[in-house]
Steps between C-alpha positions, in 0.01 A plus 500: 500500500332540837126581515369846587262477796225749424220646710204648323287784636147528362251238379295707258446478125856546374647280773263212420469537128858588406787540747464206750447242217800642315732499798393146586585389147864608529727212615739744675223661714305361795192698626510422868269754655192715421363806682149628456299719741178312405563167688236284337608608151871468581459147651308382191765634265790364701334155519420497126863587399660278764670790682598377843489818708218751522507836680229759540764772533766581246725605798506139620585374151778751464645403838499128418870414489439232233358758256788620288311729262150654489255551217202725545190600303241737656380850440786725388507696827486195719749287314760782500482513884514115526798500258670768711473288814633189326796699361566647841524136624768437237291293266487546125157588367294423189210745484221584255517829314479786571758516785277754682260781443740788550868577447530558876372152582722338241806682630434386852471143371835521327661659799396200718659265249826692484529514880451124534687393183192348343364543145158536344380389160182663360288275288500683168439185310512672152876518523506114534275437203694317233351722224603823677847359567532455120384857444760619752779309313389648173484858626844473673652371166340787312638752745842340476516465119283777377347276233152636566606857520426725790216450752210722424203427719354249746143429589314258729129434521327348800122481455452191718242231435480136610832424654399180680405295191305234693812384694386178660709498812265440801416800722398460864293772655350575846251743650756638747523875524802669351577865550808621316690783653457845354750571222769757593455691174727800425427783739443754217234293332135629537268254670267480196791347305614242753311213338572597133863544590517149652332352192739682266801387691383137495410505128781710354812417698557182289535689174704785646741232633507322164555817299792608727654157449460498126647853471781458759352798673557400864425831683537713194131573459323832483122546499417769251118513474201313638140500375272277706121495527316550825521129572875551545584214260379571143749704301867541419824583679785638281851430635861508385682183576874505440446772240212322318153648495275241657119490530301283738130458403269372770131412532268226615332304221241220515682247279516123500875530428777696670551829318861590531776584258846655517693627191842660462552692171845566340565703186540173297273253692303408806451225757150433633392256776160408640401246758209258507272512800739514792397181686493296180778253588790420269429768247784750468446843349474526125772695320521683168821644359517727192814621326477734203766581236560346156366160607237579766358212693260430780567206727294327769772312696389242750616547863751253626433303703168462325257388763568688824304709747647835617350454849681172552825624350515789742457261793777280362725803468434610861586154634813467289624854567434484873687173533793620286514862601444610139344847459125510454401621153210695662651607831361760733744767408386482143135477585522817705538683168154386403349650819669828424365510148153409611497774761628751245219403259237565764663821616452641151149352497410669827629842402348498150196704427287189465562384860 
């Protein structure tokens, strides 16, 4: 198999700690160029990782004829615009979640890809976690066979905590100024909620995406009620996903662990999954399966493969699917559904009595 020649845009935390090392570890991938608007930082990072070409402009990297695909991690608004330019140039894109800060911005990004015949994969790494893959297989089997009865209820909790877990990958810094572009938030959103909205989108898009996948909901999601505090984060959103009542609980908690859990209840059982701290390498999500009936049992199956990291697996999938033409598991068309749900949640928040 030929190698994918990748250009990376951004030299910040996620680039250095996670994505660049992962792409470099994949035999079928060659990271040949790096772009970073802070030249001293970018040159240090390129030198440390042995990346041969360095650009201070993402435009120059995108226009490099040797770069076959582009990966980008920056602020959500910036990376969406960078991804759009790369797609317009006909290059497939790997981008951090979320794929934008508004439905309008995400739709423009996808339009650029369709016009140029290029594809985008959004880095929803939870769908590449071996534990969550096992949950998905179990749920699909229950839907097919009916052995666990009918689906009753789904819930997901994201209270945050320590997601870095002392990851020891080096991090270069510089004192160079960096002024991210203003985020093109939805036009209907009051200014006082711009920042809370951005934080909610960043924090909750992962679980909305995961719940839709587990429940085979695709675009079949309706936001029924929202109750958020003045901080725009703490509270609950009640939805219906593919006919199943679904609740998303969100808050920010000072915890030494990562406080997250997702559980799908059926009339005769449930499946529950929870991750370790997200940057704790080679630790797939834990899984618990309960089936009732005459011989009830609770199982704690071990994910297969046992010692894998979702962040690396998503990079492997991007490289493999880009080279082969396989559909991305988390493509832009699917990720657009998350943006629509997130906007709908905040619309109900804005027009509620509390806000």
